[in-house]
MDTraj code that builds the backbone (N, CA, C; nanometers):
import mdtraj as md
import numpy as np

residues = "MET THR GLU PHE THR ALA PRO ILE ASP ASP ARG TRP PHE GLU ASP TYR PRO GLU GLY SER VAL TYR GLU PHE GLY ASP THR THR VAL THR GLU ALA GLU ILE ILE GLU PHE ALA GLU LYS TYR ASP PRO GLN SER PHE HIS VAL ASP PRO ALA ALA ALA LYS GLU GLY PRO PHE GLY GLY LEU ILE ALA SER GLY TRP HIS THR SER SER LEU MET MET ARG LEU PHE ALA ASP HIS TYR LEU SER SER VAL ALA SER LEU GLY SER PRO GLY VAL ASP GLU LEU ARG TRP PRO ARG PRO VAL ARG PRO GLY ASP ARG LEU ARG MET ARG ALA THR VAL THR GLU ALA ARG LEU SER LYS SER LYS PRO ASP ARG GLY LEU VAL ARG THR ARG MET GLU LEU PHE ASN GLY ASP ASP ASP LEU VAL PHE SER ALA SER ALA VAL ASN PHE LEU SER VAL ARG PRO VAL PRO ARG SER GLY SER".split()
xyz = np.array([
    [2.3097, -7.1470, 17.4857],
    [2.3142, -7.0237, 17.4572],
    [2.4302, -6.9555, 17.6496],
    [2.5816, -6.9351, 17.6173],
    [2.6305, -6.8536, 17.7405],
    [2.5562, -6.7370, 17.8176],
    [2.5616, -6.7247, 17.9127],
    [2.5294, -6.5808, 17.9918],
    [2.6442, -6.4595, 18.0308],
    [2.6338, -6.4250, 18.0469],
    [2.8230, -6.3363, 18.0908],
    [2.7903, -6.3364, 18.2258],
    [2.8843, -6.3887, 18.2880],
    [2.8634, -6.3966, 18.4494],
    [2.9225, -6.2483, 18.5114],
    [2.8863, -6.0895, 18.4650],
    [2.8860, -6.0247, 18.4742],
    [2.8873, -5.8462, 18.3517],
    [2.7888, -5.7350, 18.3970],
    [2.7528, -5.7179, 18.2836],
    [2.8227, -5.6151, 18.2221],
    [2.8401, -5.5410, 18.0976],
    [2.9095, -5.4718, 18.0969],
    [2.9868, -5.3638, 18.1275],
    [2.9922, -5.3165, 18.1782],
    [3.0095, -5.2305, 18.3046],
    [3.1477, -5.2715, 18.4029],
    [3.1225, -5.3933, 18.3651],
    [3.2704, -5.4569, 18.4915],
    [3.3392, -5.6314, 18.4242],
    [3.3127, -5.6033, 18.3022],
    [3.3308, -5.7112, 18.2243],
    [3.4713, -5.6507, 18.1030],
    [3.5260, -5.7698, 18.1839],
    [3.6885, -5.7646, 18.1875],
    [3.6969, -5.9294, 18.0792],
    [3.8314, -5.9334, 17.9968],
    [3.9197, -6.0091, 17.9215],
    [3.9018, -6.1551, 17.9647],
    [3.8022, -6.1287, 18.1342],
    [3.8304, -6.2870, 18.1338],
    [3.6806, -6.3811, 18.1447],
    [3.6389, -6.2620, 18.1385],
    [3.4465, -6.2597, 18.0726],
    [3.4658, -6.3076, 18.0036],
    [3.5295, -6.3529, 17.8910],
    [3.5088, -6.3692, 17.7743],
    [3.5296, -6.5099, 17.6764],
    [3.4837, -6.6106, 17.7854],
    [3.5704, -6.7665, 17.8175],
    [3.5779, -6.7768, 17.6340],
    [3.6488, -6.8333, 17.5526],
    [3.6744, -6.9199, 17.4758],
    [3.5637, -7.0715, 17.4449],
    [3.4964, -7.0417, 17.3251],
    [3.4252, -7.1027, 17.3652],
    [3.2226, -7.0631, 17.3600],
    [3.2482, -6.9155, 17.4602],
    [3.1410, -6.8827, 17.4818],
    [3.1047, -6.8585, 17.4060],
    [2.9209, -6.9518, 17.3376],
    [2.8510, -6.7803, 17.2261],
    [2.6859, -6.7652, 17.3564],
    [2.7066, -6.6058, 17.2168],
    [2.6093, -6.4986, 17.2990],
    [2.4841, -6.4753, 17.2435],
    [2.3768, -6.4839, 17.2827],
    [2.3006, -6.4435, 17.1106],
    [2.2689, -6.2779, 17.2430],
    [2.1397, -6.1792, 17.1676],
    [2.0865, -6.0697, 17.2282],
    [2.0654, -5.9907, 17.1142],
    [1.9975, -5.9250, 17.2274],
    [1.9655, -5.7376, 17.1237],
    [1.8312, -5.8236, 17.0032],
    [1.7829, -5.7329, 16.9622],
    [1.7666, -5.7564, 16.8247],
    [1.6883, -5.5597, 16.8053],
    [1.6737, -5.5382, 16.6294],
    [1.6714, -5.4198, 16.5727],
    [1.6090, -5.4127, 16.4747],
    [1.4679, -5.3816, 16.4839],
    [1.4322, -5.3256, 16.2820],
    [1.4420, -5.2264, 16.2303],
    [1.4666, -5.3083, 16.1336],
    [1.5260, -5.2278, 15.9718],
    [1.3597, -5.1107, 15.8993],
    [1.4547, -5.0388, 15.9070],
    [1.2879, -4.9647, 15.8476],
    [1.3593, -4.9135, 15.6918],
    [1.2027, -4.8725, 15.6245],
    [1.2768, -4.8012, 15.4640],
    [1.3125, -4.7010, 15.4682],
    [1.2763, -4.6208, 15.5829],
    [1.3015, -4.5055, 15.6011],
    [1.5232, -4.5075, 15.6398],
    [1.4991, -4.5971, 15.7563],
    [1.7169, -4.6381, 15.8148],
    [1.7651, -4.6200, 15.6753],
    [1.7101, -4.7764, 15.5533],
    [1.7697, -4.7648, 15.4414],
    [1.8203, -4.6850, 15.3243],
    [1.7183, -4.6586, 15.3161],
    [1.7358, -4.4379, 15.2128],
    [1.8255, -4.3781, 15.2522],
    [1.7941, -4.3845, 15.3900],
    [1.8940, -4.2580, 15.4472],
    [2.0478, -4.2709, 15.4909],
    [2.0274, -4.3994, 15.5264],
    [2.2254, -4.4419, 15.5119],
    [2.2443, -4.4415, 15.4146],
    [2.1621, -4.4878, 15.3060],
    [2.2790, -4.5389, 15.1515],
    [2.2401, -4.4525, 15.0869],
    [2.1181, -4.3353, 15.1197],
    [2.1490, -4.1447, 15.0444],
    [2.3035, -4.0760, 15.1026],
    [2.3840, -4.0800, 15.2400],
    [2.4602, -4.1067, 15.2075],
    [2.6110, -4.1564, 15.2282],
    [2.5591, -4.2550, 15.2412],
    [2.6989, -4.3219, 15.1501],
    [2.7137, -4.5022, 15.1193],
    [2.5910, -4.5432, 15.0529],
    [2.6316, -4.6154, 14.9210],
    [2.4744, -4.5863, 14.8580],
    [2.4762, -4.5216, 14.7377],
    [2.3548, -4.4460, 14.7077],
    [2.3678, -4.5302, 14.5815],
    [2.3409, -4.6776, 14.5874],
    [2.3555, -4.7703, 14.4740],
    [2.1912, -4.7899, 14.4113],
    [2.0966, -4.7658, 14.3837],
    [1.9714, -4.7959, 14.3116],
    [1.9040, -4.9080, 14.3942],
    [1.9307, -4.9335, 14.4262],
    [1.8413, -5.0652, 14.5256],
    [1.8744, -5.0566, 14.5957],
    [1.9405, -4.9778, 14.6634],
    [1.9285, -4.9542, 14.8323],
    [1.9122, -4.7525, 14.8625],
    [1.8305, -4.6561, 14.7201],
    [1.8159, -4.5715, 14.7794],
    [1.6378, -4.5413, 14.6892],
    [1.6639, -4.6746, 14.6043],
    [1.4868, -4.6350, 14.4967],
    [1.4475, -4.6759, 14.5092],
    [1.3114, -4.7356, 14.5934],
    [1.2150, -4.8612, 14.6498],
    [1.1543, -4.9049, 14.4915],
    [1.1485, -4.7940, 14.3875],
    [1.0400, -4.8446, 14.2529],
    [1.2238, -4.9000, 14.1691],
    [1.3181, -4.8369, 14.2122],
    [1.4275, -4.8484, 14.0602],
    [1.5138, -5.0165, 14.1212],
    [1.4348, -4.9867, 14.2544],
    [1.5138, -5.1119, 14.3097],
    [1.4248, -5.3046, 14.2920],
    [1.3428, -5.2390, 14.2720],
    [1.2049, -5.3037, 14.2330],
    [1.1845, -5.3727, 14.1181],
    [1.3332, -5.3526, 14.0680],
    [1.3731, -5.4138, 13.8204],
    [1.4743, -5.4395, 13.9014],
    [1.5050, -5.4341, 14.0283],
    [1.7146, -5.4673, 13.9708],
    [1.6798, -5.5713, 14.0716],
    [1.7782, -5.6493, 14.0932],
    [1.9070, -5.7590, 14.1003],
    [1.8146, -5.8473, 14.2425],
    [1.7266, -5.7785, 14.3145],
    [1.6697, -5.7812, 14.4186],
    [1.5744, -5.8015, 14.4260],
    [1.5454, -5.7532, 14.3382],
    [1.3729, -5.7365, 14.3948],
    [1.2740, -5.6297, 14.4205],
    [1.3796, -5.5637, 14.5010],
    [1.3025, -5.4749, 14.5815],
    [1.4081, -5.3366, 14.6509],
    [1.4052, -5.3232, 14.7693],
    [1.4433, -5.2170, 14.8094],
    [1.5781, -5.3247, 14.9429],
    [1.7103, -5.2936, 14.9609],
    [1.7514, -5.3849, 15.0486],
    [1.9000, -5.3415, 15.1036],
    [1.9056, -5.3429, 15.2165],
    [1.9836, -5.2527, 15.2832],
    [2.1428, -5.2316, 15.2686],
    [2.1917, -5.1389, 15.2697],
    [2.3651, -5.1418, 15.1335],
    [2.4215, -5.2318, 15.2774],
    [2.5165, -5.2871, 15.2304],
    [2.6023, -5.4107, 15.3086],
    [2.7100, -5.3306, 15.4842],
    [2.6376, -5.2021, 15.4227],
    [2.7866, -5.1552, 15.5649],
    [2.6835, -5.0704, 15.6089],
    [2.5156, -5.0839, 15.5919],
    [2.4342, -5.0411, 15.6620],
    [2.4381, -5.1871, 15.7693],
    [2.4046, -5.3153, 15.7366],
    [2.4156, -5.3907, 15.8308],
    [2.4905, -5.4302, 15.9267],
    [2.6272, -5.3870, 15.8843],
    [2.7158, -5.3817, 15.9759],
    [2.7916, -5.3133, 16.0505],
    [2.6722, -5.2171, 15.9981],
    [2.6683, -5.0281, 16.1134],
    [2.5505, -5.0912, 16.2314],
    [2.4553, -5.2007, 16.2089],
    [2.4151, -5.2680, 16.2710],
    [2.4265, -5.3658, 16.3577],
    [2.5273, -5.3773, 16.2973],
    [2.5392, -5.5486, 16.3644],
    [2.6826, -5.4465, 16.4913],
    [2.7472, -5.3752, 16.4516],
    [2.7939, -5.3138, 16.5532],
    [2.7345, -5.2330, 16.6141],
    [2.6763, -5.1867, 16.6174],
    [2.6080, -5.1135, 16.7510],
    [2.4871, -5.2078, 16.8304],
    [2.4837, -5.3754, 16.8481],
    [2.4607, -5.4783, 16.9235],
    [2.5731, -5.5322, 16.9741],
    [2.6578, -5.4905, 16.8960],
    [2.8196, -5.5454, 16.9443],
    [2.8821, -5.4789, 17.0770],
    [2.8047, -5.3684, 16.9985],
    [2.8637, -5.2729, 17.0973],
    [2.7144, -5.2330, 17.2852],
    [2.6104, -5.2018, 17.2498],
    [2.5158, -5.2390, 17.3213],
    [2.5811, -5.3316, 17.4271],
    [2.5642, -5.5129, 17.3907],
    [2.5191, -5.5760, 17.4407],
    [2.5824, -5.6991, 17.4546],
    [2.7907, -5.6307, 17.4085],
    [2.8782, -5.7501, 17.4228],
    [2.9636, -5.7050, 17.4611],
    [3.0580, -5.5928, 17.3708],
    [3.1559, -5.5494, 17.4294],
    [3.1845, -5.4563, 17.5279],
    [3.2671, -5.4534, 17.6217],
    [3.2655, -5.4649, 17.7413],
    [3.2700, -5.2319, 17.7102],
    [3.2752, -5.2287, 17.8373],
    [3.2197, -5.0430, 17.8543],
    [3.3505, -4.9776, 17.9410],
    [3.4518, -5.0870, 17.9977],
    [3.5241, -5.0630, 18.0646],
    [3.7185, -5.1189, 18.0156],
    [3.6642, -5.1751, 17.9590],
    [3.7992, -5.2815, 17.9308],
    [3.8640, -5.2906, 17.7737],
    [3.7676, -5.2019, 17.6857],
    [3.7793, -5.2329, 17.5327],
    [3.8982, -5.1624, 17.5508],
    [3.9400, -5.2419, 17.4607],
    [4.1246, -5.1385, 17.4075],
    [4.0731, -5.1079, 17.2569],
    [4.0341, -5.1253, 17.1978],
    [3.9918, -5.1413, 17.0239],
    [4.0297, -5.2546, 16.9809],
    [4.0436, -5.2313, 16.8185],
    [3.9918, -5.3546, 16.7499],
    [4.1378, -5.3399, 16.6490],
    [4.2101, -5.3802, 16.5953],
    [4.3082, -5.4167, 16.4834],
    [4.2372, -5.4187, 16.3348],
    [4.1152, -5.5110, 16.3858],
    [4.0008, -5.5303, 16.2653],
    [3.9490, -5.6579, 16.1978],
    [3.8792, -5.6713, 16.1091],
    [3.7570, -5.7267, 16.1292],
    [3.8301, -5.8191, 15.9900],
    [3.7690, -5.9884, 16.0217],
    [3.8201, -6.0328, 15.9198],
    [3.7104, -6.1140, 15.8594],
    [3.7009, -6.2108, 15.7081],
    [3.6142, -6.1778, 15.6499],
    [3.4390, -6.1319, 15.6804],
    [3.4245, -6.0248, 15.6882],
    [3.3269, -6.0260, 15.6161],
    [3.2394, -6.0310, 15.5472],
    [3.1326, -6.0852, 15.6004],
    [3.0923, -6.1354, 15.4717],
    [2.9135, -6.1020, 15.4769],
    [2.8100, -6.1163, 15.3347],
    [2.6965, -6.0547, 15.3719],
    [2.6150, -6.0943, 15.2446],
    [2.5408, -6.2822, 15.3416],
    [2.5109, -6.3879, 15.2517],
    [2.3687, -6.3665, 15.1696],
    [2.2900, -6.2496, 15.2996],
    [2.1641, -6.2689, 15.1739],
    [2.1422, -6.1163, 15.3126],
    [2.0479, -6.0486, 15.1572],
    [2.0380, -5.8799, 15.1793],
    [1.9126, -5.8799, 15.3393],
    [1.8999, -5.7860, 15.3854],
    [1.8701, -5.7196, 15.4588],
    [1.7491, -5.6651, 15.4112],
    [1.6409, -5.6188, 15.4119],
    [1.4918, -5.5674, 15.3437],
    [1.4043, -5.5053, 15.4594],
    [1.3843, -5.4153, 15.3994],
    [1.2805, -5.3097, 15.5333],
    [1.1589, -5.4280, 15.6118],
    [1.1968, -5.3542, 15.7579],
    [1.0953, -5.4614, 15.7684],
    [1.1445, -5.5523, 15.9094],
    [1.2692, -5.6241, 15.8264],
    [1.3750, -5.7463, 15.8945],
    [1.3707, -5.6996, 16.0335],
    [1.3946, -5.7607, 16.1371],
    [1.4109, -5.7717, 16.2587],
    [1.5381, -5.8623, 16.2793],
    [1.7137, -5.8148, 16.3464],
    [1.7805, -5.8862, 16.2581],
    [1.7902, -5.9044, 16.4532],
    [1.8728, -6.0224, 16.4793],
    [1.9141, -6.0412, 16.6411],
    [2.1081, -6.1211, 16.5679],
    [2.1408, -6.0842, 16.6789],
    [2.3086, -6.2028, 16.6832],
    [2.3263, -6.2865, 16.7909],
    [2.4387, -6.3957, 16.7476],
    [2.5168, -6.4196, 16.8038],
    [2.6680, -6.4154, 16.8468],
    [2.7565, -6.4187, 16.9220],
    [2.9028, -6.3900, 16.8887],
    [2.8784, -6.5285, 16.9494],
    [3.0467, -6.5311, 16.9400],
    [3.0976, -6.6554, 16.9554],
    [3.2475, -6.6193, 17.0007],
    [3.2951, -6.6807, 17.0869],
    [3.4574, -6.5986, 17.0865],
    [3.5337, -6.7571, 17.0939],
    [3.5789, -6.7532, 16.9528],
    [3.6475, -6.8233, 16.8660],
    [3.8375, -6.8884, 16.8940],
    [3.8237, -6.7603, 17.0400],
    [4.0077, -6.7866, 17.0996],
    [4.0197, -6.6681, 17.1678],
    [4.0774, -6.7349, 17.2839],
    [4.0616, -6.6001, 17.4181],
    [4.2242, -6.6411, 17.4657],
    [4.3324, -6.5088, 17.4765],
    [4.4306, -6.5853, 17.4960],
    [4.5030, -6.4301, 17.5486],
    [4.5999, -6.4898, 17.6711],
    [4.6411, -6.3271, 17.7083],
    [4.8015, -6.3201, 17.5664],
    [4.8148, -6.1490, 17.5745],
    [4.9223, -6.1182, 17.5133],
    [5.0401, -6.1194, 17.5946],
    [5.1548, -6.1996, 17.4704],
    [5.2889, -6.2972, 17.5491],
    [5.3593, -6.1120, 17.5903],
    [5.3653, -6.0134, 17.5212],
    [5.4135, -5.8458, 17.5228],
    [5.3513, -5.8005, 17.6117],
    [5.2100, -5.8009, 17.6614],
    [5.1410, -5.6730, 17.7250],
    [5.1225, -5.7345, 17.8156],
    [5.0980, -5.8309, 17.9276],
    [5.0331, -5.8497, 18.0683],
    [4.9230, -5.8293, 18.1046],
    [4.8774, -5.6611, 18.0993],
    [4.7751, -5.6807, 18.1446],
    [4.6554, -5.6559, 18.0537],
    [4.6804, -5.7375, 17.9742],
    [4.5402, -5.7275, 17.8565],
    [4.5855, -5.8994, 17.7433],
    [4.4215, -5.8711, 17.6770],
    [4.3900, -5.9872, 17.6036],
    [4.3409, -5.9515, 17.5403],
    [4.3842, -6.0982, 17.4130],
    [4.3115, -6.0644, 17.2714],
    [4.1565, -6.1398, 17.2364],
    [4.0262, -6.1261, 17.2070],
    [3.9266, -6.2200, 17.1668],
    [3.9111, -6.1720, 17.0720],
    [3.8825, -6.2687, 17.0181],
    [3.8552, -6.3363, 16.8261],
    [3.6877, -6.4150, 16.8429],
    [3.5818, -6.3024, 16.8544],
    [3.4505, -6.3029, 16.8023],
    [3.4206, -6.3859, 16.6777],
    [3.3286, -6.5137, 16.6255],
    [3.2626, -6.4467, 16.4963],
    [3.0707, -6.4383, 16.5180],
    [3.0896, -6.2988, 16.4385],
    [2.9590, -6.2104, 16.4852],
    [2.8822, -6.3112, 16.3418],
    [2.7741, -6.3175, 16.4047],
    [2.6512, -6.3671, 16.2863],
    [2.5587, -6.2488, 16.2881],
    [2.4451, -6.2408, 16.2095],
    [2.3315, -6.1339, 16.2182],
    [2.1911, -6.2414, 16.1864],
    [2.0836, -6.2692, 16.2054],
    [2.0260, -6.3081, 16.1754],
    [1.9049, -6.2475, 16.1003],
    [1.7687, -6.2721, 16.0482],
    [1.6620, -6.2309, 16.0344],
    [1.6072, -6.2970, 16.1038],
    [1.4556, -6.2391, 16.0760],
    [1.3176, -6.2917, 16.1755],
    [1.3165, -6.4568, 16.1360],
    [1.3598, -6.5465, 16.0174],
    [1.3998, -6.6513, 15.9641],
    [1.4684, -6.6823, 15.9341],
    [1.5558, -6.6767, 16.0671],
    [1.6378, -6.6958, 16.1015],
    [1.7700, -6.7364, 15.9333],
    [1.7698, -6.6842, 15.8555],
    [1.9066, -6.6692, 15.7642],
    [1.9371, -6.5778, 15.8386],
    [2.1026, -6.6643, 15.8165],
    [2.2577, -6.5370, 15.8026],
    [2.1854, -6.4382, 15.6842],
    [2.2045, -6.3338, 15.7966],
    [2.2848, -6.1686, 15.6995],
    [2.3804, -6.1640, 15.7152],
    [2.4950, -6.1487, 15.8114],
    [2.6031, -6.1048, 15.8295],
    [2.6633, -6.2163, 15.8819],
    [2.7960, -6.1952, 15.8744],
    [2.8770, -6.3032, 15.9279],
    [2.9998, -6.1954, 15.9295],
    [3.1066, -6.2196, 15.9932],
    [3.2449, -6.1214, 16.0647],
    [3.3002, -6.2111, 16.1446],
    [3.4440, -6.2143, 16.1564],
    [3.5214, -6.2512, 16.2757],
    [3.6357, -6.1035, 16.2844],
    [3.6378, -6.0783, 16.3950],
    [3.6522, -5.9619, 16.5154],
    [3.7810, -6.0489, 16.6077],
    [3.9226, -5.9231, 16.5948],
    [3.9529, -5.8913, 16.7015],
    [3.8828, -5.8353, 16.7685],
    [3.9487, -5.8100, 16.9292],
    [3.9865, -5.7308, 17.0141],
    [4.0218, -5.7197, 17.1323],
    [4.1213, -5.6147, 17.2161],
    [4.2074, -5.6086, 17.3205],
    [4.0701, -5.5880, 17.4228],
    [4.1714, -5.6424, 17.5339],
    [4.0800, -5.6546, 17.6370],
    [4.1485, -5.6155, 17.7642],
    [4.1154, -5.5158, 17.8101],
    [4.2074, -5.4895, 18.0211],
    [4.1797, -5.6742, 18.0860],
    [4.3028, -5.7013, 18.1285],
    [4.2273, -5.8139, 18.1879],
    [4.1890, -5.7170, 18.3628],
    [4.1616, -5.7926, 18.4277],
    [4.0266, -5.7394, 18.5425],
    [4.1926, -5.7405, 18.6281],
    [4.1775, -5.6335, 18.6790],
    [4.2356, -5.4981, 18.8447],
    [4.2216, -5.6461, 18.9418],
    [4.3544, -5.6331, 18.9440],
    [4.3805, -5.7076, 19.0146],
    [4.4054, -5.5892, 19.1978],
    [4.2271, -5.6232, 19.2866],
    [4.2641, -5.5535, 19.4415],
    [4.3441, -5.4904, 19.4752],
    [4.4028, -5.4346, 19.5560],
    [4.5187, -5.3851, 19.6982],
    [4.5147, -5.4328, 19.7107],
    [4.6164, -5.4849, 19.8189],
    [4.5189, -5.5347, 19.9179],
    [4.5676, -5.4001, 20.0194],
    [4.5306, -5.3838, 20.1380],
    [4.4678, -5.3466, 20.2558],
    [4.4113, -5.2493, 20.2131],
    [4.3584, -5.2608, 20.0832],
    [4.2538, -5.0975, 20.0190],
    [4.1141, -5.1059, 20.0817],
])
top = md.Topology()
chain = top.add_chain()
for i, resn in enumerate(residues, 1):
    res = top.add_residue(resn, chain, resSeq=i)
    for name in ("N", "CA", "C"):
        top.add_atom(name, md.element.get_by_symbol(name[0]), res)
traj = md.Trajectory(xyz[None], top)
């Protein structure tokens, strides 16, 4: 695993070298959170009703994939994505939920920089593509996606300052 060379509030495009792999965070998913999210955004029975979920296709309550994505985004924002250089994202590719997330699962994230290149049209920024993966406590992959982020390059100090 790689350690960042700069804290999140002083992290720039140059701090995301291609091939780097970072692991961080962990978050435990509760039944109440699963139900609360699903009632608002994805009210399928296997997300909102523990009794019905037992008889459903997963044999118990599971988190919505969109809830799992939100948990990933929280870890991504808290630990990986620069708080000073982030310029947004044009999208996410290859979004997958290969295994369900269940109440009590403890999730951790692995972020692998698969591409890092300077913009040809805007030299003040670079593009970073990251393979994001979430694993449960049994090391089962429960989420994966590839995100593209634009990040500012490190500012050049002014001479004489």
